[in-house]
NUMI-910450 format. One record per residue (C-alpha): z, x, y. Coordinates in steps of 0.02 Angstrom, whole numbers, plus 50000, padded with zeros to 5 digits. Example, Ala and Ser with C-alpha at 12.3 -4.5 7.8 and 13.67 -1.06 7.14 Angstrom:
<sites>
+-------+-------+-------+
!     Z !     X !     Y !
+-------+-------+-------+
! 50390 ! 50615 ! 49775 !
! 50357 ! 50684 ! 49947 !
+-------+-------+-------+
</sites>
This chain:
<sites>
+-------+-------+-------+
!     Z !     X !     Y !
+-------+-------+-------+
! 47175 ! 47924 ! 49755 !
! 47138 ! 48073 ! 49644 !
! 47102 ! 48180 ! 49795 !
! 47268 ! 48132 ! 49873 !
! 47358 ! 48172 ! 49711 !
! 47274 ! 48341 ! 49702 !
! 47317 ! 48371 ! 49883 !
! 47498 ! 48322 ! 49851 !
! 47506 ! 48435 ! 49698 !
! 47437 ! 48576 ! 49803 !
! 47567 ! 48550 ! 49937 !
! 47708 ! 48542 ! 49808 !
! 47645 ! 48702 ! 49729 !
! 47636 ! 48787 ! 49898 !
! 47813 ! 48729 ! 49936 !
! 47875 ! 48796 ! 49770 !
! 47791 ! 48962 ! 49802 !
! 47867 ! 48968 ! 49975 !
! 48041 ! 48933 ! 49907 !
! 48017 ! 49061 ! 49768 !
! 47963 ! 49192 ! 49893 !
! 48113 ! 49156 ! 50004 !
! 48230 ! 49172 ! 49855 !
! 48151 ! 49338 ! 49806 !
! 48164 ! 49401 ! 49985 !
! 48346 ! 49348 ! 49992 !
! 48383 ! 49435 ! 49828 !
! 48298 ! 49593 ! 49889 !
! 48402 ! 49588 ! 50049 !
! 48563 ! 49561 ! 49951 !
! 48521 ! 49703 ! 49830 !
! 48484 ! 49821 ! 49974 !
! 48644 ! 49772 ! 50063 !
! 48746 ! 49796 ! 49905 !
! 48663 ! 49965 ! 49876 !
! 48711 ! 50022 ! 50051 !
! 48888 ! 49956 ! 50033 !
! 48909 ! 50045 ! 49865 !
! 48848 ! 50208 ! 49940 !
! 48969 ! 50192 ! 50086 !
! 49110 ! 50145 ! 49967 !
! 49076 ! 50293 ! 49851 !
! 49071 ! 50413 ! 49997 !
! 49232 ! 50338 ! 50065 !
! 49318 ! 50351 ! 49896 !
! 49262 ! 50531 ! 49874 !
! 49327 ! 50580 ! 50046 !
! 49490 ! 50487 ! 50017 !
! 49515 ! 50573 ! 49849 !
! 49488 ! 50745 ! 49925 !
! 49613 ! 50708 ! 50065 !
! 49739 ! 50635 ! 49942 !
! 49719 ! 50781 ! 49823 !
! 49749 ! 50907 ! 49961 !
! 49902 ! 50815 ! 50024 !
! 49968 ! 50795 ! 49847 !
! 49948 ! 50980 ! 49811 !
! 50041 ! 51023 ! 49970 !
! 50179 ! 50900 ! 49929 !
! 50196 ! 50969 ! 49754 !
! 50211 ! 51147 ! 49816 !
! 50348 ! 51093 ! 49936 !
! 50435 ! 50989 ! 49802 !
! 50429 ! 51131 ! 49676 !
! 50502 ! 51252 ! 49802 !
! 50643 ! 51129 ! 49840 !
! 50674 ! 51104 ! 49654 !
! 50681 ! 51291 ! 49622 !
! 50808 ! 51306 ! 49760 !
! 50916 ! 51171 ! 49682 !
! 50899 ! 51250 ! 49510 !
! 50988 ! 51405 ! 49571 !
! 51147 ! 51311 ! 49529 !
! 51093 ! 51304 ! 49346 !
! 51141 ! 51459 ! 49247 !
! 51044 ! 51421 ! 49087 !
! 50870 ! 51496 ! 49112 !
! 50796 ! 51391 ! 48970 !
! 50854 ! 51231 ! 49054 !
! 50781 ! 51288 ! 49219 !
! 50610 ! 51318 ! 49142 !
! 50619 ! 51153 ! 49048 !
! 50655 ! 51057 ! 49207 !
! 50513 ! 51142 ! 49300 !
! 50395 ! 51105 ! 49156 !
! 50446 ! 50922 ! 49150 !
! 50427 ! 50905 ! 49338 !
! 50249 ! 50972 ! 49324 !
! 50209 ! 50859 ! 49176 !
! 50270 ! 50706 ! 49271 !
! 50159 ! 50747 ! 49418 !
! 50007 ! 50780 ! 49308 !
! 50033 ! 50618 ! 49212 !
! 50041 ! 50519 ! 49373 !
! 49881 ! 50600 ! 49436 !
! 49788 ! 50570 ! 49273 !
! 49836 ! 50387 ! 49255 !
! 49809 ! 50341 ! 49438 !
! 49637 ! 50423 ! 49428 !
! 49596 ! 50307 ! 49283 !
! 49656 ! 50157 ! 49382 !
! 49550 ! 50211 ! 49530 !
! 49397 ! 50222 ! 49417 !
! 49436 ! 50048 ! 49352 !
! 49436 ! 49982 ! 49530 !
! 49267 ! 50062 ! 49563 !
! 49200 ! 49969 ! 49411 !
! 49276 ! 49806 ! 49474 !
! 49189 ! 49833 ! 49641 !
! 49024 ! 49844 ! 49548 !
! 49061 ! 49684 ! 49454 !
! 49109 ! 49597 ! 49616 !
! 48942 ! 49649 ! 49691 !
! 48847 ! 49575 ! 49543 !
! 48942 ! 49412 ! 49555 !
! 48904 ! 49405 ! 49741 !
! 48720 ! 49430 ! 49705 !
! 48722 ! 49280 ! 49588 !
! 48817 ! 49175 ! 49715 !
! 48692 ! 49216 ! 49851 !
! 48548 ! 49180 ! 49733 !
! 48620 ! 49008 ! 49694 !
! 48649 ! 48975 ! 49880 !
! 48467 ! 49018 ! 49916 !
! 48417 ! 48879 ! 49796 !
! 48524 ! 48754 ! 49891 !
! 48673 ! 48755 ! 49774 !
! 48845 ! 48721 ! 49850 !
! 48935 ! 48885 ! 49815 !
! 49084 ! 48862 ! 49932 !
! 49211 ! 48864 ! 49789 !
! 49130 ! 49017 ! 49710 !
! 49129 ! 49108 ! 49877 !
! 49313 ! 49068 ! 49904 !
! 49357 ! 49131 ! 49730 !
! 49253 ! 49288 ! 49759 !
! 49339 ! 49321 ! 49927 !
! 49508 ! 49300 ! 49843 !
! 49457 ! 49425 ! 49709 !
! 49403 ! 49551 ! 49840 !
! 49575 ! 49530 ! 49920 !
! 49657 ! 49570 ! 49753 !
! 49548 ! 49724 ! 49732 !
! 49596 ! 49783 ! 49906 !
! 49781 ! 49756 ! 49867 !
! 49765 ! 49851 ! 49703 !
! 49676 ! 49994 ! 49790 !
! 49820 ! 50008 ! 49914 !
! 49949 ! 50008 ! 49774 !
! 49854 ! 50137 ! 49670 !
! 49825 ! 50251 ! 49820 !
! 50009 ! 50245 ! 49863 !
! 50055 ! 50282 ! 49683 !
! 49935 ! 50430 ! 49675 !
! 50017 ! 50504 ! 49829 !
! 50193 ! 50495 ! 49755 !
! 50287 ! 50649 ! 49699 !
! 50435 ! 50645 ! 49581 !
! 50563 ! 50776 ! 49625 !
! 50707 ! 50788 ! 49503 !
! 50872 ! 50761 ! 49591 !
! 50965 ! 50911 ! 49523 !
! 51151 ! 50902 ! 49560 !
! 51228 ! 51005 ! 49421 !
! 51187 ! 51074 ! 49251 !
! 51286 ! 50932 ! 49171 !
! 51177 ! 50796 ! 49248 !
! 51007 ! 50877 ! 49215 !
! 50963 ! 50772 ! 49063 !
! 51010 ! 50609 ! 49150 !
! 50908 ! 50653 ! 49305 !
! 50755 ! 50695 ! 49200 !
! 50772 ! 50526 ! 49114 !
! 50784 ! 50437 ! 49281 !
! 50626 ! 50521 ! 49346 !
! 50529 ! 50471 ! 49191 !
! 50590 ! 50291 ! 49201 !
! 50543 ! 50282 ! 49385 !
! 50369 ! 50349 ! 49348 !
! 50345 ! 50224 ! 49207 !
! 50400 ! 50078 ! 49317 !
! 50288 ! 50132 ! 49460 !
! 50137 ! 50154 ! 49347 !
! 50168 ! 49984 ! 49269 !
! 50167 ! 49908 ! 49443 !
! 50002 ! 49993 ! 49486 !
! 49927 ! 49938 ! 49322 !
! 49980 ! 49758 ! 49352 !
! 49894 ! 49760 ! 49522 !
! 49731 ! 49812 ! 49438 !
! 49754 ! 49676 ! 49307 !
! 49775 ! 49548 ! 49445 !
! 49614 ! 49608 ! 49526 !
! 49522 ! 49592 ! 49361 !
! 49592 ! 49417 ! 49336 !
! 49533 ! 49370 ! 49511 !
! 49355 ! 49424 ! 49469 !
! 49361 ! 49330 ! 49305 !
! 49411 ! 49173 ! 49402 !
! 49266 ! 49200 ! 49523 !
! 49142 ! 49219 ! 49381 !
! 49210 ! 49064 ! 49296 !
! 49203 ! 48962 ! 49457 !
! 49021 ! 49011 ! 49481 !
! 48978 ! 48969 ! 49300 !
! 49056 ! 48796 ! 49322 !
! 48963 ! 48762 ! 49485 !
! 48830 ! 48626 ! 49460 !
! 48656 ! 48698 ! 49479 !
! 48710 ! 48880 ! 49471 !
! 48657 ! 48908 ! 49291 !
! 48520 ! 49031 ! 49338 !
! 48651 ! 49132 ! 49429 !
! 48771 ! 49127 ! 49281 !
! 48896 ! 49270 ! 49263 !
! 48849 ! 49318 ! 49085 !
! 48846 ! 49505 ! 49122 !
! 48981 ! 49503 ! 49253 !
! 49105 ! 49401 ! 49152 !
! 49085 ! 49512 ! 48999 !
! 49120 ! 49665 ! 49106 !
! 49271 ! 49584 ! 49189 !
! 49353 ! 49546 ! 49022 !
! 49340 ! 49724 ! 48959 !
+-------+-------+-------+
</sites>
């Protein structure tokens, strides 16, 4: 009887070691895959930013030339320079804030990858992670949507619709209001992506048996 018990213990230990090794192998595979995906994503983002920047610069040059042509109708030289300065400031503000939103999305991608690692780790232990996977997929969809919105916003130019000297002030106000509304929309899309990741992290945390894969780090990053 003792020999059988020892034999059984040995088999159980071997099984545990086998499972542990499989989990470690799975984690290594997931980490390597995530590493490759991050590299591809960073390279893609860098290339996209260069292309967007070049297009934006070209658009701004064309817009400024068109604005200068329209400003010929304005006699007050100080007003002309003020309008040109404001037009430049609006464009620079849009570029600066959309760059920050793009950086935020890169950070959310990193958080999504960490959550996915935890989900896969739980799945390797036999945990039912269907709900967590669905929430994670939904979050990735939100991130993709936000990236589209932010990219479109970054590519926008705001040319002041100069009609006459009398309407200059009103047109400047309209351009600023439009920029503010557009930036708010882009910011809301990033907030929605962050909320989606928070929901994915929470779903995983509430999944029975997934404690070891808990989103302690991921969730704290998502809420920042």
